[in-house]
C-alpha angles and dihedrals in degrees: 000000000000116000091239091056092049090049091051092051092048091049091050093052091046090054091048092050092048092050092048091047094050091046091050093048091047092051091047091050091049092050092049091049091050092050093048089050091050092048090051091047091052093048089051091050091051091049090055090047093052093049092058118087115241108262124223114244116267108258093224104036103023089228126134134215107331092212093064117096102225092198090076121082099182142270126311119207134180103186099195091053095043088236118153126160145152117258118219133180113261142038103233125120094263092057096041092048090077111004148035109270122229110215103229094205088070128071119276114253093254090053127076115270144041113326113200128206130182136192140162118284092219095052130023098002096043090105090061086083086078100042118131137198108269095032115141121240120193128198121189117198138157087253094058140296119276133200123203135185121216109243101178147334131223142179118232141169120263092254094054092104091156086092086076093058122103112264138177112274093004115114100150133035124188118195133191138154121277143249094040094214097042117128113227128000106354115230099219143035130240112217130196118196122197140180123223110245102175146001121208 
């Protein structure tokens, strides 16, 4: 094959690769922008929720304030890690796209037992890679504000659902995929366990 023909083919493939690369980066940037917008929207919704006084149930219907979005639990914060996010009920992709998900099969934070939350390792829970024993976790809700202290972390398999069970000195469990830098579906789960130290 003449050198000029080979050079033309190489140039063509270089152009194709550049176009594909630019398109991929543009799509990634657009997706990140959308997720950041959704996270901000959810934080704003939680802020409105927390500013509203808790309404007494309606005597006839049993319902509460109609303006309150009942899908939100509150706001989770880990000050040392600069982590702050809305918490919503559920663990499906719609919830986890822009919030921390509260696992509804576990007790609510203002109830007795082990409340479990989950979020993506490459978004909201990415800072958990640097969490340490003794770190403070705060949770603001309409039922009170709670402070927790991290007691330990562990790595488990996806089918180790025992981490959701009630346990002595465990009031909060945070779950995300592991390893944090793994490409694709991560094979394990990173778990943070914490003990409630105050309610205010």
